C-alpha positions in Angstrom: -104.4 27.8 -28.7 -104.8 27.1 -25.0 -102.0 24.6 -23.8 -104.7 22.9 -22.0 -106.8 22.3 -25.1 -105.0 20.3 -28.0 -106.4 19.4 -31.3 -105.1 16.4 -33.2 -105.8 15.8 -36.9 -107.8 12.8 -38.0 -105.9 9.7 -38.4 -107.5 8.7 -41.8 -108.2 5.1 -43.1 -105.7 2.3 -41.9 -105.4 -0.5 -39.5 -103.6 0.3 -36.3 -103.1 -1.1 -33.1 -101.9 0.1 -29.7 -98.3 -0.9 -29.2 -97.4 0.7 -25.7 -98.2 -0.9 -22.5 -100.1 2.3 -21.5 -102.0 2.4 -24.7 -103.0 -1.2 -24.3 -104.0 -0.4 -20.5 -106.3 2.3 -21.9 -108.1 -0.2 -24.2 -108.1 -2.8 -21.6 -110.1 -0.3 -19.2 -112.6 0.2 -22.2 -113.1 -3.5 -22.7 -113.3 -4.1 -19.1 -116.1 -1.4 -18.8 -118.2 -2.6 -21.8 -121.2 -4.9 -21.1 -121.4 -5.8 -24.9 -118.5 -6.5 -27.0 -120.4 -6.0 -30.5 -120.1 -2.1 -30.2 -116.4 -2.4 -29.3 -115.9 -4.5 -32.7 -117.9 -2.0 -34.7 -116.0 0.9 -33.1 -112.6 -0.6 -33.9 -113.8 -0.9 -37.5 -115.0 2.6 -37.6 -111.5 3.6 -36.2 -109.7 1.9 -38.8 -112.0 3.1 -41.5 -110.9 6.7 -40.6 -114.6 7.8 -39.5 -113.2 9.7 -36.5 -112.7 13.4 -37.3 -110.4 15.9 -35.6 -109.7 14.9 -31.9 -109.8 17.6 -29.2 -108.1 16.6 -25.8 -108.3 18.9 -22.7 -108.5 18.1 -18.9 -111.0 15.4 -18.1 -112.4 14.9 -21.7 -111.7 13.9 -25.4 -114.2 14.9 -28.0 -114.5 14.2 -31.8 -117.1 14.1 -34.4 -117.6 10.5 -35.6 -119.1 9.8 -39.0 -121.8 7.1 -39.5 -123.8 5.8 -42.4 -126.9 7.7 -41.3 -125.6 10.8 -39.6 -122.5 12.3 -37.8 -122.5 12.3 -34.1 -120.7 14.4 -31.4 -118.9 11.9 -29.0 -117.2 12.7 -25.5 -115.2 10.5 -23.3 -114.8 11.7 -19.9 -111.9 11.0 -17.6 -111.6 11.9 -13.9 -109.2 14.5 -13.2 -106.7 14.3 -10.4 -107.2 16.4 -7.2 -104.5 18.7 -6.3 -103.4 16.4 -3.5 -103.2 13.5 -6.0 -101.2 15.7 -8.4 -98.7 16.7 -5.4 -98.2 13.1 -4.6 -97.6 12.1 -8.3 -95.2 15.1 -8.9 -93.3 13.9 -5.9 -92.9 10.4 -7.6 -91.7 12.0 -10.8 -89.0 14.3 -9.1 -87.9 11.4 -6.9 -86.2 10.0 -9.8 -84.6 11.9 -12.7 -85.2 9.1 -15.1 -88.8 9.4 -14.8 -89.2 13.1 -16.3 -86.4 12.2 -18.8 -88.5 9.2 -20.0 -91.6 11.4 -20.2 -89.7 14.0 -22.1 -88.6 11.2 -24.5 -92.3 10.3 -24.8 -92.2 7.1 -22.7 -94.5 6.4 -19.7 -92.1 4.2 -17.3 -94.1 1.5 -15.9 -92.2 2.0 -12.6 -93.6 5.5 -12.3 -97.2 4.3 -12.9 -96.7 1.7 -10.2 -95.1 4.2 -7.8 -98.0 6.5 -8.5 -100.6 3.5 -7.8 -98.8 3.0 -4.5 -99.2 6.6 -3.5 -102.8 6.4 -4.3 -102.9 8.2 -7.6 -105.0 6.4 -10.4 -102.9 7.5 -13.5 -104.1 4.9 -15.8 -108.0 4.3 -16.3 -109.5 1.0 -14.8 -112.9 -0.5 -14.9 -115.6 2.3 -15.2 -113.2 5.1 -15.3 -114.1 6.1 -19.0 -117.5 7.6 -19.1 -118.8 8.1 -22.6 -121.5 10.2 -24.2 -122.8 10.6 -27.6 -125.6 12.2 -29.6 -126.6 9.0 -31.3 -129.6 6.9 -30.1 -127.8 4.0 -29.0 -128.3 2.8 -25.6 -124.9 0.8 -25.2 -122.2 2.2 -22.8 -119.9 2.7 -24.8 -121.7 3.1 -28.2 -119.8 2.3 -31.2 -118.8 6.0 -31.8 -117.4 6.3 -28.3 -115.4 3.0 -28.9 -114.0 4.2 -32.2 -112.9 7.4 -30.6 -111.4 5.4 -27.6 -109.5 3.3 -30.0 -107.9 6.2 -31.7 -107.2 7.8 -28.3 -105.1 4.8 -27.7 -103.1 5.6 -30.8 -102.6 9.2 -29.4 -101.4 8.0 -26.2 -99.0 5.5 -28.0 -97.2 8.6 -29.5 -97.6 10.9 -26.6 -98.1 9.9 -23.0 -98.4 13.5 -22.2 -102.0 13.3 -23.4 -102.8 11.0 -20.7 -101.4 13.5 -18.1 -103.4 16.3 -19.9 -106.6 14.2 -19.5 -105.8 13.9 -15.8 -105.6 17.7 -15.6 -102.2 19.3 -16.2 -100.2 20.2 -19.4 -96.7 19.1 -20.1 -95.3 22.6 -18.7 -97.3 22.3 -15.5 -95.9 18.6 -14.9 -92.2 19.9 -15.7 -92.6 22.9 -13.4 -94.2 20.9 -10.6 -91.5 18.1 -10.7 -88.8 20.7 -10.2 -86.5 19.3 -7.4 -86.1 21.2 -4.2 -82.1 21.2 -4.5 -79.6 20.4 -7.2 -79.8 20.7 -11.0 -83.4 20.8 -12.5 -84.1 17.6 -14.3 -85.1 19.3 -17.5 -81.8 21.3 -17.6 -79.7 18.2 -17.0 -81.6 16.5 -19.6 -81.1 19.3 -22.1 -77.3 19.0 -21.7 -75.4 17.5 -24.5 -74.1 13.9 -23.9 -70.5 14.2 -23.0 -67.8 11.4 -24.0 -66.5 9.2 -21.6 -62.7 9.4 -21.1 -60.7 6.8 -23.0 -60.1 3.7 -21.0 -56.5 3.4 -19.5 -54.4 1.2 -21.6 -54.2 -2.3 -20.4 -51.3 -3.3 -18.0 -48.6 -5.4 -19.4 -49.1 -9.0 -18.1 -45.3 -9.1 -17.7 -43.4 -12.6 -18.0 -45.5 -15.7 -17.1 -44.9 -17.2 -13.5 -42.4 -19.8 -13.0 -43.5 -23.0 -11.4 -41.3 -25.3 -9.4 -41.6 -28.9 -10.9 -43.9 -31.1 -8.9 -44.4 -34.7 -9.2 -47.3 -35.5 -11.8 -47.6 -31.7 -12.7 -46.8 -30.6 -16.5 -45.5 -27.2 -15.8 -45.7 -26.2 -19.6 -49.5 -27.0 -19.4 -50.0 -24.9 -16.3 -48.2 -22.1 -17.8 -50.5 -22.0 -20.8 -53.5 -22.5 -18.6 -52.5 -19.4 -16.5 -51.9 -17.4 -19.6 -55.4 -18.3 -21.2 -57.1 -17.5 -17.8 -55.4 -14.1 -17.9 -56.5 -13.5 -21.4 -60.2 -14.5 -20.4 -60.0 -12.2 -17.4 -58.9 -9.3 -19.7 -61.7 -10.0 -22.2 -64.3 -9.9 -19.3 -62.7 -6.6 -18.1 -63.0 -5.2 -21.8 -66.5 -6.4 -22.7 -68.1 -6.5 -19.4 -69.7 -10.0 -20.2 -68.8 -13.1 -18.3 -68.6 -16.1 -20.7 -71.2 -18.8 -20.4 -69.9 -22.0 -18.8 -69.4 -24.6 -21.5 -66.5 -27.1 -20.7 -66.6 -28.6 -24.3 -66.6 -25.3 -26.0 -63.5 -24.4 -23.9 -61.8 -27.3 -24.7 -62.4 -26.5 -28.4 -61.1 -23.1 -27.8 -58.1 -24.1 -26.1 -57.3 -26.7 -28.8 -57.8 -24.0 -31.5 -55.7 -21.3 -29.6 -53.0 -23.4 -27.8 -51.5 -25.7 -30.4 -49.3 -27.4 -27.4 -52.5 -28.5 -25.9 -54.4 -29.9 -28.9 -53.2 -33.6 -28.4 -54.0 -33.7 -24.8 -57.5 -32.5 -25.4 -59.0 -35.2 -27.7 -61.2 -32.6 -29.6 -62.6 -33.1 -33.1 -60.2 -31.5 -35.6 -63.3 -30.1 -37.4 -64.4 -28.2 -34.4 -60.8 -26.8 -34.0 -60.8 -25.7 -37.7 -64.4 -24.0 -37.1 -63.2 -22.3 -34.1 -60.1 -20.9 -36.0 -62.6 -20.0 -38.7 -64.9 -17.8 -36.5 -64.9 -18.5 -32.9 -68.3 -20.0 -31.1 -70.4 -18.7 -34.1 -68.6 -20.9 -36.6 -68.7 -23.8 -34.2 -72.3 -23.5 -33.9 -72.6 -23.4 -37.7 -70.6 -26.6 -38.0 -72.7 -28.5 -35.6 -76.3 -27.1 -35.6 -78.1 -26.7 -38.9 -81.2 -24.2 -38.6 -84.0 -23.1 -40.8 -84.0 -19.3 -41.7 -87.4 -17.6 -41.6 -88.9 -16.3 -44.8 -87.4 -13.0 -44.5 -83.9 -14.2 -44.0 -84.4 -16.7 -46.8 -85.5 -13.9 -49.0 -82.5 -11.7 -48.2 -80.1 -14.6 -48.7 -81.8 -15.4 -52.1 -81.3 -11.7 -53.2 -77.6 -11.6 -52.1 -77.0 -15.0 -54.0 -78.6 -13.8 -57.1 -76.9 -10.4 -56.9 -73.5 -12.3 -56.9 -74.6 -14.0 -60.2 -73.7 -17.4 -58.5 -74.7 -20.9 -59.9 -77.9 -22.5 -58.8 -77.4 -24.1 -55.3 -78.9 -27.2 -53.6 -80.4 -25.6 -50.6 -81.0 -27.5 -47.3 -82.0 -25.4 -44.5 -79.0 -23.0 -43.8 -76.8 -24.9 -46.1 -76.3 -23.9 -49.9 -74.2 -26.4 -51.8 -72.6 -26.1 -55.2 -70.6 -29.2 -56.1 -67.9 -29.7 -53.7 -68.3 -26.2 -52.3 -70.7 -25.2 -49.6 -71.9 -22.1 -47.7 -73.6 -22.1 -44.4 -75.6 -19.2 -43.5 -75.2 -18.0 -39.9 -78.1 -16.1 -37.8 -76.1 -12.9 -38.0 -76.2 -13.0 -41.9 -72.5 -14.1 -42.6 -71.8 -17.0 -44.9 -69.3 -19.6 -43.6 -67.4 -21.5 -46.4 -66.9 -25.3 -46.5 -65.3 -27.7 -48.9 -66.1 -31.4 -49.3 -63.0 -33.5 -48.5 -63.5 -37.2 -49.0 -67.1 -36.9 -48.2 -66.8 -34.7 -45.2 -67.4 -31.1 -45.1 -64.6 -29.0 -43.7 -64.5 -25.3 -42.6 -62.2 -23.4 -45.0 -61.7 -19.7 -45.6 -63.2 -16.7 -43.7 -66.9 -15.9 -43.2 -68.3 -13.1 -45.4 -71.4 -11.0 -45.7 -71.2 -11.5 -49.4 -71.9 -15.0 -50.6 -70.0 -14.6 -53.8 -66.9 -13.7 -51.8 -67.4 -16.4 -49.2 -67.8 -19.0 -52.1 -64.4 -17.9 -53.8 -62.8 -18.5 -50.4 -63.6 -22.1 -50.6 -61.3 -22.6 -53.6 
């Protein structure tokens, strides 16, 4: 088959919706063009009912047979092809950034590319009045329900393959790739086809060496200062290792220091349960201690299935807290169960968070 004429099998019955931003833009052009919304609603129903047969796409047109209760109709949607000058400007935008062609090869339409094309005067995506329809039915609406059905299914094709839009504008995949060849350097398609190479291992972290010594100064606790310097060094190494800068939270920082630096615990006046929680699981455990939350239906169903699979006793459930006598598990948003034990009427973190509620409940013993 000619590469400039592509056939796509009928979708069949089923409710679908355009998901990509460019598929939605196609439908928006259809809706903005229509003078009457009733045929659009009927066309959507026809599309979902599988009444559109094989779709053929070629430069400037999409065609299909659309079935109706009374007859079958030949339906065409026309799209203006780009001129040679417009293609030259568009391909220049594709070649200007290797990531544009790589995204297209990965069946994605970068919004940045569409914006750059528009800035260069190239109408890549259709707008009001750009979808010109014709149909053998006697309906006078533009578009009629059969053309609307075809346009809806065309948006599903665009979702799966943005090359369909470029073919409608006049050129197939191979022509676009050839036209986007850079004037120097490595061809984008060749670079994209190269296997991903592993990055070299990070160098080992440098030895921090001995902690600095400080001359005693009136009112300065040298031992505390030494601990703070060591903590700052540890935080800096964590930032280098993860690339993430921790959020500023003075209270959480005090809890962390009290949990990790016992010599500072009495000086920081921190709730001992918060310290225990941090030792149990860091910031997530602290949040589980202090903030109950309500899982959605899917998370609750997964939790119920895990609980039943462990053959555990029936719990009393309140939001994310599942209680069995003096033992309690608190479900975190990441799916882990944090064990707790009732001590003199107060729930204390105990044990290690687990994915398996049976293992976590055992850890409260």
